[in-house]
C-alpha positions in Angstrom: 12.8 17.9 16.4 13.9 19.2 13.0 11.9 17.4 10.3 13.4 19.4 7.4 15.2 17.6 4.6 18.9 17.6 5.4 20.5 14.9 3.4 20.2 13.0 0.1 16.8 11.8 -1.0 17.6 8.3 0.2 18.7 9.5 3.6 15.7 11.7 3.9 13.4 8.8 3.1 15.0 6.6 5.6 14.6 9.3 8.2 10.9 9.8 7.4 10.2 6.1 7.5 12.0 5.9 10.9 9.9 8.8 12.3 6.7 7.1 11.0 7.7 3.8 12.6 8.5 5.4 15.9 5.2 7.4 16.0 3.3 4.3 15.0 4.7 2.5 18.0 3.9 5.4 20.2 0.3 5.2 19.1 0.1 1.5 19.9 -0.6 0.4 16.3 1.2 -2.3 14.3 4.2 -1.4 12.2 3.2 -0.9 8.6 -0.3 0.5 9.3 0.7 4.0 8.2 1.5 4.7 4.5 3.8 7.4 3.2 2.4 9.4 0.3 5.4 11.3 -1.2 4.1 14.7 -2.4 5.9 15.2 -5.8 4.6 18.7 -6.8 7.5 20.5 -8.7 9.7 17.4 -8.3 11.5 16.2 -11.4 11.5 12.7 -12.8 15.1 11.9 -11.8 14.4 12.9 -8.2 11.2 10.8 -8.2 13.1 7.8 -9.6 15.7 8.2 -6.8 12.8 8.2 -4.3 11.3 5.0 -5.8 14.7 3.3 -5.7 14.8 4.2 -2.0 11.4 2.7 -1.1 8.7 5.2 -2.2 5.6 3.3 -3.4 2.9 6.0 -3.3 3.2 9.3 -5.1 0.9 12.3 -4.6 0.3 15.0 -7.1 -1.6 18.3 -6.7 -1.8 19.4 -10.3 -3.2 17.3 -13.1 -1.2 19.0 -15.9 2.0 18.4 -14.0 1.0 14.8 -13.0 0.1 13.4 -16.4 3.6 13.6 -18.0 5.1 12.1 -14.8 2.6 9.2 -14.8 3.5 8.5 -18.4 7.3 8.8 -17.7 7.1 6.4 -14.8 4.8 3.9 -16.5 5.7 0.3 -15.5 7.0 1.3 -12.0 5.3 -0.5 -9.1 3.8 2.6 -7.6 0.4 4.1 -6.9 -0.6 7.6 -7.8 -2.8 9.7 -5.5 -4.4 13.0 -6.3 -3.9 15.2 -3.3 -4.8 18.7 -4.6 -8.0 20.6 -5.1 -10.0 18.9 -7.8 -12.1 21.0 -10.1 -15.3 19.4 -11.5 -14.2 20.2 -15.1 -11.1 18.1 -14.6 -12.7 15.0 -13.1 -12.9 13.1 -16.4 -9.1 13.3 -16.7 -8.5 12.2 -13.1 -10.9 9.3 -12.7 -9.2 6.0 -13.3 -5.8 7.6 -13.6 -5.3 8.0 -9.9 -5.7 5.1 -7.4 -7.1 7.4 -4.7 -8.5 11.0 -4.7 -7.8 12.6 -1.3 -9.7 15.8 -1.8 -13.4 15.2 -2.5 -14.9 18.4 -0.9 -18.6 18.3 -1.9 -21.4 16.0 -2.8 -21.5 17.7 -6.2 -17.9 16.7 -6.9 -18.6 13.1 -5.7 -21.5 12.9 -8.0 -19.4 14.1 -10.9 -16.8 11.5 -10.1 -19.5 8.9 -10.0 -20.7 9.9 -13.4 -17.3 9.8 -14.9 -16.4 6.5 -13.2 -19.6 5.0 -14.6 -18.5 6.1 -18.1 -15.1 4.5 -17.6 -16.7 1.3 -16.1 -14.8 1.4 -12.9 -15.2 2.4 -9.2 -13.1 5.3 -8.0 -11.7 5.3 -4.4 -11.9 8.6 -2.7 -11.4 10.4 0.7 -13.6 13.2 1.9 -11.9 16.4 2.7 -13.1 18.0 6.0 -12.8 21.7 6.8 -12.4 21.3 10.5 -12.4 25.0 11.4 -14.7 26.3 8.6 -11.8 28.3 7.2 -12.9 30.5 4.3 -9.7 29.9 2.4 -10.3 26.1 2.4 -12.8 23.8 0.8 -14.3 20.7 2.4 -17.2 19.3 4.2 -18.2 20.8 7.6 -17.9 18.2 10.3 -21.6 18.8 11.2 -22.9 18.1 7.7 -21.1 14.8 7.1 -23.7 12.7 9.0 -26.4 13.8 6.7 -24.5 13.5 3.5 -22.8 10.1 4.1 -25.8 8.0 3.1 -26.0 9.9 -0.2 -22.3 9.3 -0.8 -22.6 5.7 0.0 -25.4 5.3 -2.5 -23.1 6.4 -5.4 -22.4 3.0 -7.1 -19.1 4.0 -8.8 -17.5 5.9 -5.8 -15.8 4.1 -2.9 -15.4 6.3 0.2 -12.3 5.1 2.1 -11.9 7.7 4.8 -11.3 11.4 5.6 -8.6 14.0 4.9 -7.9 17.3 6.6 -5.3 20.0 6.7 -5.0 22.0 9.9 -4.5 25.7 10.0 -0.8 26.6 9.3 1.5 26.7 12.3 5.2 26.5 13.0 4.6 24.3 16.1 3.5 20.7 15.2 1.8 20.4 18.7 -0.7 23.0 17.7 -1.9 20.7 14.9 -2.5 17.8 17.4 -6.0 18.9 18.4 -7.1 19.0 14.8 -5.7 15.6 14.0 -7.5 14.2 17.1 -10.7 15.8 16.1 -10.6 14.2 12.6 -9.9 10.8 14.2 -12.8 11.2 16.7 -15.1 12.4 13.9 -14.3 9.3 11.9 -14.8 7.0 14.9 -18.2 8.7 15.8 -19.5 8.5 12.2 -18.3 4.9 11.8 -20.8 3.9 14.4 -23.7 5.1 12.2 -25.4 2.9 9.5 -23.5 4.4 6.6 -23.7 1.5 4.2 -20.7 0.9 2.0 -18.8 4.0 3.2 -15.6 3.2 5.1 -13.9 5.7 7.3 -10.8 3.6 8.1 -8.3 5.8 6.2 -7.2 9.1 7.7 -5.0 11.3 5.5 -3.5 13.9 7.7 0.0 15.3 8.4 2.6 16.9 6.2 6.3 17.6 6.3 6.2 19.8 9.4 3.9 17.7 11.6 3.6 14.1 10.3 4.8 12.4 13.4 2.2 14.1 15.5 -0.5 13.1 12.9 0.6 9.5 13.1 0.4 9.6 16.9 -3.1 10.8 16.6 -4.3 8.1 14.1 -3.2 9.0 10.6 -3.0 6.1 8.2 -1.6 8.2 5.4 0.8 11.2 5.7 1.6 13.5 2.7 5.3 14.4 2.8 7.2 16.3 0.2 9.6 19.0 1.5 11.0 16.6 4.1 12.0 14.2 1.3 12.9 16.4 -1.6 13.8 19.7 0.0 12.4 23.1 -0.7 10.7 23.3 -4.1 9.7 25.8 -6.7 6.2 27.2 -6.3 
């Protein structure tokens, strides 16, 4: 099936929502249990407004310097902002409290920095833990085999709320080749959830992008990060 953007923004959004609904049914889960995070990197405010008018409620940004003017320009809209890109420790202060959810916590040290900055801001920051399923040198993230040991330490951070896991499979043109990775992330979350991990929750699974999000939903995704299939090809 061709998942590329082929119509107006509103038409593309309707198509994506329909694909999510169908895949949710295929996985035997209730309708509405999967959330669409619209990836808005390099997308202008007018396009984003058109998307919001067509039903987008969660926007995901990769770059802080690009996100902040958009957040200000869309202030007052009934939307959530998620940070979905790589987060550098030096930028944590500017991200904490601005984004409803950080998808890409890739180390204990980063989580501890988020905890410090959240304490200063007198809030609790919701996060997902990024998992490097294949140990790819070009990607950051926790190794699957180290999570069991680190989860108690993450759960002890008073100003960080771990909501689940995030992963990006190796790039491929065939969505079916991503399926085993999505399944591994779901099975990892299920296995770890049986451990005594305190306040840590692993209910959220952020996985799947424009080329493979229906497969991700079939394998248990609760959030999919879709940009190109909504807004079309974008500038780098």
